[in-house]
N, CA, C and O atoms as a DFTB+ gen file, in Angstrom:
464 C
 N C O
     1  1     -60.407     -36.516     -48.726
     2  2     -60.702     -35.908     -47.448
     3  2     -59.493     -35.066     -47.056
     4  3     -58.362     -35.551     -47.070
     5  1     -59.734     -33.806     -46.707
     6  2     -58.591     -32.985     -46.332
     7  2     -58.133     -33.319     -44.914
     8  3     -58.824     -34.026     -44.180
     9  1     -56.963     -32.805     -44.534
    10  2     -56.324     -33.160     -43.260
    11  2     -57.170     -32.746     -42.059
    12  3     -57.234     -33.471     -41.066
    13  1     -57.827     -31.571     -42.145
    14  2     -58.624     -31.088     -41.021
    15  2     -59.846     -31.982     -40.785
    16  3     -60.146     -32.320     -39.640
    17  1     -60.550     -32.369     -41.847
    18  2     -61.712     -33.250     -41.707
    19  2     -61.280     -34.618     -41.213
    20  3     -61.973     -35.238     -40.405
    21  1     -60.129     -35.098     -41.696
    22  2     -59.620     -36.395     -41.273
    23  2     -59.290     -36.375     -39.783
    24  3     -59.560     -37.339     -39.066
    25  1     -58.709     -35.277     -39.330
    26  2     -58.368     -35.131     -37.919
    27  2     -59.632     -35.094     -37.056
    28  3     -59.683     -35.735     -36.007
    29  1     -60.646     -34.351     -37.491
    30  2     -61.909     -34.279     -36.753
    31  2     -62.565     -35.656     -36.674
    32  3     -63.061     -36.062     -35.623
    33  1     -62.559     -36.362     -37.795
    34  2     -63.140     -37.696     -37.833
    35  2     -62.398     -38.622     -36.872
    36  3     -63.021     -39.385     -36.134
    37  1     -61.060     -38.554     -36.882
    38  2     -60.252     -39.401     -36.016
    39  2     -60.553     -39.125     -34.546
    40  3     -60.718     -40.057     -33.759
    41  1     -60.623     -37.843     -34.172
    42  2     -60.905     -37.484     -32.775
    43  2     -62.299     -37.951     -32.353
    44  3     -62.477     -38.457     -31.245
    45  1     -63.281     -37.780     -33.230
    46  2     -64.651     -38.215     -32.920
    47  2     -64.704     -39.729     -32.747
    48  3     -65.354     -40.231     -31.831
    49  1     -64.020     -40.452     -33.628
    50  2     -63.985     -41.921     -33.547
    51  2     -63.316     -42.377     -32.252
    52  3     -63.797     -43.289     -31.580
    53  1     -62.200     -41.730     -31.912
    54  2     -61.467     -42.080     -30.692
    55  2     -62.333     -41.823     -29.452
    56  3     -62.355     -42.632     -28.524
    57  1     -63.044     -40.692     -29.444
    58  2     -63.927     -40.350     -28.327
    59  2     -65.044     -41.375     -28.195
    60  3     -65.389     -41.785     -27.086
    61  1     -65.608     -41.787     -29.320
    62  2     -66.688     -42.760     -29.323
    63  2     -66.201     -44.111     -28.771
    64  3     -66.889     -44.741     -27.968
    65  1     -65.017     -44.547     -29.206
    66  2     -64.475     -45.821     -28.736
    67  2     -64.169     -45.777     -27.240
    68  3     -64.409     -46.748     -26.522
    69  1     -63.640     -44.648     -26.775
    70  2     -63.337     -44.496     -25.350
    71  2     -64.620     -44.548     -24.532
    72  3     -64.661     -45.179     -23.476
    73  1     -65.677     -43.880     -25.022
    74  2     -66.963     -43.885     -24.321
    75  2     -67.572     -45.291     -24.302
    76  3     -68.137     -45.716     -23.294
    77  1     -67.453     -46.002     -25.420
    78  2     -67.967     -47.371     -25.492
    79  2     -67.247     -48.272     -24.484
    80  3     -67.878     -49.086     -23.811
    81  1     -65.934     -48.122     -24.387
    82  2     -65.154     -48.915     -23.426
    83  2     -65.588     -48.596     -21.994
    84  3     -65.714     -49.494     -21.162
    85  1     -65.817     -47.307     -21.714
    86  2     -66.271     -46.891     -20.397
    87  2     -67.620     -47.538     -20.057
    88  3     -67.803     -48.036     -18.947
    89  1     -68.550     -47.533     -20.991
    90  2     -69.867     -48.124     -20.763
    91  2     -69.773     -49.631     -20.526
    92  3     -70.490     -50.173     -19.686
    93  1     -68.897     -50.303     -21.262
    94  2     -68.701     -51.743     -21.077
    95  2     -68.167     -52.023     -19.682
    96  3     -68.628     -52.951     -19.016
    97  1     -67.194     -51.226     -19.231
    98  2     -66.636     -51.413     -17.888
    99  2     -67.704     -51.210     -16.822
   100  3     -67.758     -51.963     -15.850
   101  1     -68.553     -50.202     -16.993
   102  2     -69.628     -49.963     -16.033
   103  2     -70.622     -51.125     -16.031
   104  3     -71.083     -51.546     -14.970
   105  1     -70.950     -51.643     -17.213
   106  2     -71.843     -52.797     -17.298
   107  2     -71.244     -53.987     -16.564
   108  3     -71.945     -54.685     -15.832
   109  1     -69.964     -54.217     -16.754
   110  2     -69.302     -55.342     -16.099
   111  2     -69.312     -55.178     -14.592
   112  3     -69.497     -56.155     -13.867
   113  1     -69.113     -53.942     -14.102
   114  2     -69.157     -53.688     -12.663
   115  2     -70.517     -54.050     -12.082
   116  3     -70.605     -54.526     -10.950
   117  1     -71.575     -53.825     -12.854
   118  2     -72.931     -54.058     -12.369
   119  2     -73.486     -55.422     -12.790
   120  3     -74.661     -55.710     -12.567
   121  1     -72.645     -56.252     -13.394
   122  2     -73.073     -57.605     -13.742
   123  2     -73.983     -57.687     -14.947
   124  3     -74.738     -58.650     -15.077
   125  1     -73.933     -56.704     -15.837
   126  2     -74.756     -56.722     -17.048
   127  2     -73.957     -57.406     -18.146
   128  3     -72.820     -57.025     -18.426
   129  1     -74.557     -58.421     -18.768
   130  2     -73.870     -59.179     -19.803
   131  2     -74.585     -59.003     -21.133
   132  3     -75.808     -59.115     -21.206
   133  1     -73.838     -58.733     -22.160
   134  2     -74.399     -58.596     -23.497
   135  2     -74.095     -59.874     -24.254
   136  3     -72.950     -60.105     -24.642
   137  1     -75.100     -60.705     -24.468
   138  2     -74.877     -62.024     -25.052
   139  2     -74.597     -61.978     -26.545
   140  3     -73.954     -62.890     -27.066
   141  1     -75.053     -60.954     -27.252
   142  2     -74.878     -60.900     -28.690
   143  2     -73.473     -60.558     -29.137
   144  3     -73.082     -60.932     -30.243
   145  1     -72.712     -59.875     -28.336
   146  2     -71.380     -59.427     -28.733
   147  2     -70.335     -60.379     -28.167
   148  3     -70.053     -60.352     -26.969
   149  1     -69.765     -61.212     -29.014
   150  2     -68.825     -62.223     -28.540
   151  2     -67.544     -61.615     -28.004
   152  3     -66.940     -62.158     -27.080
   153  1     -67.119     -60.487     -28.575
   154  2     -65.891     -59.855     -28.081
   155  2     -66.078     -59.378     -26.648
   156  3     -65.207     -59.562     -25.798
   157  1     -67.224     -58.765     -26.395
   158  2     -67.508     -58.293     -25.039
   159  2     -67.696     -59.477     -24.105
   160  3     -67.167     -59.481     -22.993
   161  1     -68.443     -60.480     -24.545
   162  2     -68.700     -61.653     -23.709
   163  2     -67.407     -62.366     -23.356
   164  3     -67.292     -62.919     -22.262
   165  1     -66.434     -62.367     -24.254
   166  2     -65.160     -63.027     -23.979
   167  2     -64.383     -62.303     -22.892
   168  3     -63.592     -62.920     -22.178
   169  1     -64.602     -60.995     -22.758
   170  2     -63.866     -60.218     -21.764
   171  2     -64.475     -60.284     -20.370
   172  3     -63.836     -59.877     -19.400
   173  1     -65.679     -60.782     -20.256
   174  2     -66.361     -60.818     -18.967
   175  2     -65.981     -62.090     -18.218
   176  3     -66.092     -63.196     -18.746
   177  1     -65.546     -61.919     -17.016
   178  2     -65.195     -63.058     -16.195
   179  2     -66.445     -63.491     -15.428
   180  3     -66.755     -62.953     -14.365
   181  1     -67.135     -64.447     -15.972
   182  2     -68.414     -64.896     -15.421
   183  2     -68.246     -65.452     -14.011
   184  3     -69.086     -65.230     -13.139
   185  1     -67.167     -66.164     -13.804
   186  2     -66.953     -66.764     -12.493
   187  2     -66.822     -65.708     -11.404
   188  3     -67.347     -65.879     -10.304
   189  1     -66.127     -64.624     -11.705
   190  2     -65.999     -63.554     -10.720
   191  2     -67.349     -62.906     -10.439
   192  3     -67.649     -62.562      -9.296
   193  1     -68.156     -62.741     -11.468
   194  2     -69.478     -62.144     -11.290
   195  2     -70.359     -63.037     -10.419
   196  3     -71.062     -62.544      -9.536
   197  1     -70.325     -64.326     -10.658
   198  2     -71.118     -65.267      -9.859
   199  2     -70.630     -65.265      -8.418
   200  3     -71.431     -65.238      -7.484
   201  1     -69.316     -65.292      -8.242
   202  2     -68.738     -65.279      -6.896
   203  2     -69.135     -64.006      -6.152
   204  3     -69.485     -64.058      -4.973
   205  1     -69.081     -62.867      -6.835
   206  2     -69.454     -61.591      -6.214
   207  2     -70.928     -61.610      -5.815
   208  3     -71.282     -61.156      -4.727
   209  1     -71.786     -62.130      -6.687
   210  2     -73.216     -62.206      -6.358
   211  2     -73.474     -63.110      -5.166
   212  3     -74.334     -62.818      -4.335
   213  1     -72.730     -64.211      -5.080
   214  2     -72.885     -65.116      -3.934
   215  2     -72.435     -64.442      -2.637
   216  3     -73.054     -64.624      -1.589
   217  1     -71.351     -63.661      -2.715
   218  2     -70.874     -62.951      -1.529
   219  2     -71.889     -61.899      -1.074
   220  3     -72.110     -61.722       0.124
   221  1     -72.508     -61.199      -2.039
   222  2     -73.528     -60.220      -1.673
   223  2     -74.728     -60.895      -1.018
   224  3     -75.307     -60.356      -0.075
   225  1     -75.097     -62.055      -1.508
   226  2     -76.209     -62.795      -0.915
   227  2     -75.867     -63.201       0.519
   228  3     -76.699     -63.095       1.420
   229  1     -74.644     -63.663       0.717
   230  2     -74.186     -64.025       2.065
   231  2     -74.201     -62.810       2.986
   232  3     -74.619     -62.897       4.141
   233  1     -73.743     -61.687       2.464
   234  2     -73.707     -60.460       3.259
   235  2     -75.112     -60.024       3.643
   236  3     -75.344     -59.616       4.781
   237  1     -76.060     -60.106       2.697
   238  2     -77.451     -59.762       3.006
   239  2     -78.001     -60.645       4.118
   240  3     -78.648     -60.152       5.042
   241  1     -77.745     -61.958       4.033
   242  2     -78.214     -62.885       5.076
   243  2     -77.604     -62.537       6.419
   244  3     -78.281     -62.558       7.447
   245  1     -76.327     -62.217       6.400
   246  2     -75.619     -61.882       7.640
   247  2     -76.213     -60.633       8.273
   248  3     -76.452     -60.608       9.480
   249  1     -76.452     -59.609       7.486
   250  2     -77.017     -58.367       8.022
   251  2     -78.414     -58.598       8.574
   252  3     -78.790     -57.989       9.576
   253  1     -79.185     -59.465       7.938
   254  2     -80.534     -59.770       8.425
   255  2     -80.505     -60.480       9.772
   256  3     -81.464     -60.385      10.537
   257  1     -79.435     -61.180      10.069
   258  2     -79.319     -61.899      11.339
   259  2     -78.908     -60.987      12.496
   260  3     -78.978     -61.398      13.654
   261  1     -78.482     -59.761      12.202
   262  2     -78.067     -58.832      13.246
   263  2     -79.285     -58.232      13.932
   264  3     -80.373     -58.178      13.359
   265  1     -79.086     -57.776      15.180
   266  2     -80.197     -57.106      15.855
   267  2     -80.359     -55.692      15.285
   268  3     -79.539     -55.239      14.486
   269  1     -81.400     -55.019      15.695
   270  2     -81.752     -53.724      15.119
   271  2     -80.651     -52.676      15.322
   272  3     -80.355     -51.895      14.417
   273  1     -80.063     -52.666      16.490
   274  2     -79.005     -51.707      16.817
   275  2     -77.773     -51.928      15.925
   276  3     -77.165     -50.974      15.439
   277  1     -77.424     -53.181      15.725
   278  2     -76.270     -53.519      14.885
   279  2     -76.552     -53.185      13.420
   280  3     -75.677     -52.685      12.713
   281  1     -77.775     -53.462      12.968
   282  2     -78.146     -53.120      11.595
   283  2     -78.081     -51.611      11.377
   284  3     -77.666     -51.145      10.316
   285  1     -78.493     -50.860      12.383
   286  2     -78.458     -49.404      12.272
   287  2     -77.016     -48.907      12.150
   288  3     -76.735     -48.003      11.364
   289  1     -76.115     -49.492      12.918
   290  2     -74.704     -49.113      12.842
   291  2     -74.148     -49.375      11.440
   292  3     -73.471     -48.522      10.867
   293  1     -74.436     -50.550      10.897
   294  2     -73.977     -50.895       9.544
   295  2     -74.583     -49.933       8.519
   296  3     -73.891     -49.463       7.615
   297  1     -75.860     -49.649       8.664
   298  2     -76.528     -48.734       7.737
   299  2     -75.890     -47.350       7.770
   300  3     -75.648     -46.749       6.724
   301  1     -75.621     -46.851       8.958
   302  2     -75.027     -45.516       9.083
   303  2     -73.638     -45.459       8.459
   304  3     -73.341     -44.563       7.669
   305  1     -72.801     -46.409       8.815
   306  2     -71.399     -46.361       8.384
   307  2     -71.244     -46.685       6.907
   308  3     -70.498     -46.008       6.200
   309  1     -71.940     -47.713       6.431
   310  2     -71.675     -48.200       5.076
   311  2     -72.690     -47.792       4.017
   312  3     -72.381     -47.836       2.826
   313  1     -73.883     -47.399       4.420
   314  2     -74.883     -47.037       3.433
   315  2     -75.242     -45.554       3.467
   316  3     -75.689     -45.000       2.463
   317  1     -75.053     -44.926       4.589
   318  2     -75.315     -43.489       4.692
   319  2     -74.022     -42.690       4.704
   320  3     -74.051     -41.466       4.835
   321  1     -72.894     -43.367       4.568
   322  2     -71.570     -42.730       4.504
   323  2     -71.264     -41.830       5.695
   324  3     -70.630     -40.785       5.549
   325  1     -71.717     -42.240       6.863
   326  2     -71.370     -41.508       8.075
   327  2     -70.022     -42.011       8.570
   328  3     -69.650     -43.161       8.335
   329  1     -69.304     -41.145       9.250
   330  2     -68.075     -41.589       9.896
   331  2     -68.439     -42.172      11.258
   332  3     -69.552     -41.980      11.748
   333  1     -67.515     -42.869      11.850
   334  2     -67.765     -43.428      13.188
   335  2     -67.953     -42.287      14.179
   336  3     -68.758     -42.385      15.104
   337  1     -67.214     -41.215      13.984
   338  2     -67.354     -40.045      14.857
   339  2     -68.768     -39.456      14.754
   340  3     -69.361     -39.104      15.773
   341  1     -69.308     -39.346      13.543
   342  2     -70.671     -38.825      13.368
   343  2     -71.696     -39.761      13.996
   344  3     -72.658     -39.315      14.621
   345  1     -71.476     -41.071      13.822
   346  2     -72.381     -42.049      14.438
   347  2     -72.358     -41.900      15.958
   348  3     -73.408     -41.906      16.602
   349  1     -71.160     -41.766      16.529
   350  2     -71.018     -41.625      17.986
   351  2     -71.749     -40.381      18.479
   352  3     -72.441     -40.419      19.496
   353  1     -71.592     -39.288      17.756
   354  2     -72.256     -38.042      18.145
   355  2     -73.773     -38.198      18.077
   356  3     -74.487     -37.737      18.967
   357  1     -74.263     -38.844      17.022
   358  2     -75.706     -39.055      16.877
   359  2     -76.267     -39.927      17.993
   360  3     -77.375     -39.689      18.475
   361  1     -75.506     -40.934      18.403
   362  2     -75.949     -41.866      19.437
   363  2     -75.638     -41.385      20.855
   364  3     -76.016     -42.029      21.833
   365  1     -74.948     -40.250      20.956
   366  2     -74.548     -39.683      22.245
   367  2     -73.681     -40.651      23.034
   368  3     -73.898     -40.880      24.224
   369  1     -72.695     -41.213      22.345
   370  2     -71.734     -42.109      22.993
   371  2     -70.325     -41.632      22.645
   372  3     -70.136     -40.834      21.727
   373  1     -69.358     -42.123      23.380
   374  2     -67.965     -41.755      23.134
   375  2     -67.491     -42.377      21.817
   376  3     -67.962     -43.436      21.401
   377  1     -66.560     -41.697      21.186
   378  2     -65.999     -42.191      19.938
   379  2     -65.389     -43.581      20.128
   380  3     -65.573     -44.464      19.291
   381  1     -64.663     -43.771      21.232
   382  2     -64.020     -45.062      21.498
   383  2     -65.060     -46.178      21.627
   384  3     -64.829     -47.301      21.179
   385  1     -66.182     -45.871      22.228
   386  2     -67.256     -46.854      22.371
   387  2     -67.824     -47.224      21.006
   388  3     -68.060     -48.396      20.712
   389  1     -68.038     -46.211      20.184
   390  2     -68.566     -46.461      18.836
   391  2     -67.564     -47.284      18.027
   392  3     -67.950     -48.194      17.293
   393  1     -66.289     -46.961      18.163
   394  2     -65.250     -47.700      17.445
   395  2     -65.227     -49.167      17.887
   396  3     -65.112     -50.065      17.054
   397  1     -65.336     -49.405      19.193
   398  2     -65.345     -50.782      19.720
   399  2     -66.562     -51.549      19.200
   400  3     -66.442     -52.706      18.796
   401  1     -67.730     -50.906      19.210
   402  2     -68.945     -51.561      18.692
   403  2     -68.765     -51.937      17.218
   404  3     -69.128     -53.032      16.788
   405  1     -68.206     -51.014      16.471
   406  2     -67.974     -51.239      15.045
   407  2     -67.000     -52.398      14.850
   408  3     -67.239     -53.285      14.030
   409  1     -65.915     -52.389      15.597
   410  2     -64.907     -53.444      15.485
   411  2     -65.481     -54.811      15.860
   412  3     -65.266     -55.793      15.149
   413  1     -66.203     -54.875      16.966
   414  2     -66.825     -56.132      17.398
   415  2     -67.848     -56.621      16.382
   416  3     -67.953     -57.817      16.108
   417  1     -68.596     -55.676      15.829
   418  2     -69.623     -56.032      14.856
   419  2     -68.998     -56.617      13.588
   420  3     -69.511     -57.592      13.039
   421  1     -67.908     -56.034      13.127
   422  2     -67.237     -56.580      11.942
   423  2     -66.709     -57.990      12.194
   424  3     -66.805     -58.861      11.329
   425  1     -66.155     -58.206      13.377
   426  2     -65.669     -59.554      13.722
   427  2     -66.835     -60.545      13.794
   428  3     -66.729     -61.679      13.326
   429  1     -67.941     -60.104      14.383
   430  2     -69.126     -60.960      14.472
   431  2     -69.633     -61.305      13.072
   432  3     -69.964     -62.458      12.794
   433  1     -69.692     -60.305      12.194
   434  2     -70.171     -60.535      10.831
   435  2     -69.244     -61.487      10.081
   436  3     -69.702     -62.341       9.321
   437  1     -67.947     -61.335      10.299
   438  2     -66.990     -62.226       9.645
   439  2     -67.251     -63.676      10.067
   440  3     -67.293     -64.578       9.230
   441  1     -67.424     -63.886      11.366
   442  2     -67.685     -65.246      11.862
   443  2     -68.995     -65.804      11.327
   444  3     -69.067     -66.983      10.980
   445  1     -70.033     -64.976      11.255
   446  2     -71.319     -65.425      10.743
   447  2     -71.198     -65.774       9.259
   448  3     -71.741     -66.784       8.810
   449  1     -70.481     -64.931       8.492
   450  2     -70.341     -65.181       7.051
   451  2     -69.566     -66.461       6.788
   452  3     -69.861     -67.180       5.833
   453  1     -68.591     -66.748       7.614
   454  2     -67.827     -67.984       7.457
   455  2     -68.705     -69.194       7.708
   456  3     -68.577     -70.213       7.030
   457  1     -69.615     -69.080       8.704
   458  2     -70.454     -70.216       9.058
   459  2     -71.661     -70.395       8.151
   460  3     -72.243     -71.480       8.110
   461  1     -72.052     -69.347       7.418
   462  2     -73.249     -69.425       6.563
   463  2     -72.963     -70.210       5.313
   464  3     -73.849     -70.380       4.476
């Protein structure tokens, strides 16, 4: 194999390995486990994945316990990527009022999550 072909092969192999590592990291972020590959399975921290899933379940329960207005605030800020200023403008309230509602709501959610 000449030097140019060897170099091309090396770069292609390196790119493939980097892409494979990227896909594994994305799978781990989303809780996807590949049971057949022991090397990959050894790198996955199952306990962290279970803990994260339990926290998401707690968070879902907590959000369901909020009233409609509070759920809307959470939806706007955290799921629709609105800023507090945009939320305040949409609701026709002062920025400081929106900030206080947000702050109180986070404290309320923290207390509910601790008790759940």
